[in-house]
N, C-alpha and C positions, 0 to 999 in steps of 0.2 A: 652485399654482405649485411647480415642482420646485426642490429645494435646488441651489445651485451645485455644479458638478462639481469635485471635488478631484483633481488629478492628481499631487500630491506632498504630503509631510508634512514640516514643519520640526521638527527635533530639535536637541539640543545638538551633535550631530555634523554638522549641516548639513541640507540638503534631500534627502529620499529619495524617488525616484519611486514612485508608487503601484504600478506593476508590480513593482518590486523588493520592496516590502512584501508583495505578493501571493505572490511566489515564496518569500520567506523564511518568511512565516506558513504557507504551504502545506506547505513542506518540514518545518517543525516539527510541523504538524498530522499529516502523514503518518507522521512518526517516532513521534508519540504513538499514533496509530492502530495502527501496526505493533506497538508494545509491548502494546497491548490485545489484538490478534489473537494474539500469542505467548502471553500470559497465559491467554487463553481456551483455546488449544490445549493448553497444559501442564496446565491444570485438567482438561480432558477426558481427557487421558492418565492423570492421577492418579486420577480418579474411575472410569474404565472399565478401567484397567489395560492400556491399549493401547500398543503401541510407537510410537515416532516414525516418521513417514513417511520412506521413502527416496527418494521421487520428486524432491525438490529436487536431491539429489546426482546422481541418474540424469539429470535434465534438464541440469545443468551438464556432466556427463561427455559426454552425447550432443551438446550444442551445441559443446563444445570439439572433439570428434572431427570433427564436420561442418565446422567452421571450420579444421581442421588446426592447432589450437592445443594443444600437449601440456600435460598437467597434470604438473608435475614430481614426481619421487620414484617410489617403488615400495612395494608392500605397505602397511603401516600408515601410512607417511608420506604416500603418495598418497591413501589413504582419508581420512585426517585433513584433508587439504587440501579434498577434496570435501565433507566434513562441514561445513567452514567456508564454502565457496563456495556451497553450496546455500541455506542460510538467508540469506546475504548477498544473493543474487539476489532473494529474497523481500522483504528490507528495501528493496532498490532499487526494487522494484515499488511498495511502500507509500509510499515517499517521493515517487516520480514521480507517483503518483495524487494524493497530497496537494498536491504542487506545482501540478499542473494545476488542482485544485479551488481552491487559493488564488488563482490568477490569475482564475478565473471568479468566485469570491466577491467579489474586489475590484471587478471590472467591474460586477457586479450592485449591490454596495453603493454605488458611485459614482452609480448611477442610482436609488438609493433602493428597491432591490428585494432580495428574498431568496427562495430556494426554500423551500417548506414543509419543516419538519424531517423528516417521514417520507420525503418524496421525496428529499431530499438524502442522508439516511442510506442508503436503499436504493440510490440511484445510486452512491454512493461504494463501498458493499459490492460491488455488481455489477461496477463497473469494476475493482476490485482482484481479484475472483474471476476475471473474464474474462482479465485479464493474467497471472494465476497459472495458470489451468487450460488456457487455449487452447494455450500452448506444449507442455503435456503431451500433448495430442491431436496437435498438428502434428508433434511429434518421435517419436510412437509410444510414449510412456512409459505413458500411461493414456488410456482413453476414457471421459469423463464420461457418455456415453450408456449405459454398462454399469454405472454405479454403482448401488448399492442405496440406499434411502432413508436408512439410517444413515450411509452415506458422504457423501451430500449434506448431511445435518444436521451432520456433523462438519466439513464445509468451510464451510457457510453461516453457522453461528452465530458462529464466530470472525471471519468477514468482516463480519457485522453489528456485532460489537463494534468492529471497525476503523472501519466507517462512522460509528457513533455517536460514537466518541472523536475521529475526525478532524473531524467536523462541529462538535462541542462546542468543540474547540480553535480552529477557524476563527472561530467566534462570539466566543470569548474574545479574539481578536486584532483584531476590528473597530475597536476604539478606538485602535489603534496608528496 
């Protein structure tokens, strides 16, 4: 017999709907995963001596131009804004994927189910990669079909760190 479905959780602050807990836990898990992705990327840069990618800034600049939204400033001031907005876009992707995963994880948990860890980690990594890399292709910034194996590796490994950390964080929040 299946355990009763829990649709809310009582806390000292009152009753919190399970969906809200899923959103909050997922956002936190996505933020933790994004931190792991960034750390893995910076470690790769330090070990291989490679520069930071300029594609996030190029993507923001292209999207803003296509939407007729000006990026304020000129010269260094404008470049610095783009340097901040590019990684912010990536953080938004990481938190969004984590949020969606948190909602799915809560729904599965209420039914007494869970994805196997390897499946969940790869699915999270793939979702974050897709939402990060597809816009690069769509806006003509980069074509993943032309990437070399080293390029794929430097993209895939940090995203696997994202998937593993996001999944582990979601597991850690199941008791909430």
